[in-house]
C-alpha positions, 0 to 999 in steps of 0.5 A, a space after each residue: 554380500 548377504 548383507 546387502 542382498 538382504 538389503 536390496 530384497 527387503 527394498 524391492 519387497 516394499 516398493 510396488 514391484 512384486 517381492 519377498 524377503 522373509 525366506 531370504 532373512 531366514 534362510 541367512 540366520 539358519 546360516 549363522 548370520 547376525 541377527 542383529 545386523 539382519 534386522 538392520 539391513 532388512 528394516 532399513 532397506 524396506 522401510 527406504 522401498 516404502 519412502 520411494 511409494 511415498 514419494 511417487 505418491 506425492 508426485 502422482 497427483 501431477 498426473 491426475 489429468 492424464 489419459 493414462 493414468 492408472 486411476 479413476 477420480 473415484 477410485 482416489 477418493 475411496 482410497 484417501 477416504 479408508 486412509 483418512 478413515 484410520 488416520 496415519 497410525 494405519 501406517 504401523 500395518 505398512 509390513 502387510 501383505 497387499 495392503 501395505 504397499 499401496 497404503 505408502 502411496 496413498 501416504 504420498 497422495 495425501 502428503 502425510 507428514 514424511 518425518 511421521 511417516 517414516 517414524 511409523 513405517 521404519 517402527 512397523 517394518 522394524 518390529 515385524 523383521 524383529 518377530 521374524 528373526 524371534 520365530 527364527 531363532 526359536 525354531 533353528 535352535 
């Protein structure tokens, strides 16, 4: 059950909803759960949450003409230009707080090829959780 809770926490944390999975990850590590499974469930959940953002971004363009649309054309253009300045490689930083979630949404808006998106996001998020678990091992041992 702990692994499922971590998966859901990591999934939610990667969407545009507020959330964090790092404290739970380290708490479970300290309780003796296997680091490889902690890494797997946290990385998978977080990556899949980002995939939701990509999909929402991909579908977002359909609603640009609606009055309730949350972004102005200028905001969409500025976000697109910032993303294009650094390119798809910026998705390696999708794990960063504050900027990571919108980054994955913009990748969908710009229709970044899903396989490339998935590879870069999974790599970045997997490395982040590996580093956190490594730090946890150093602290708790």
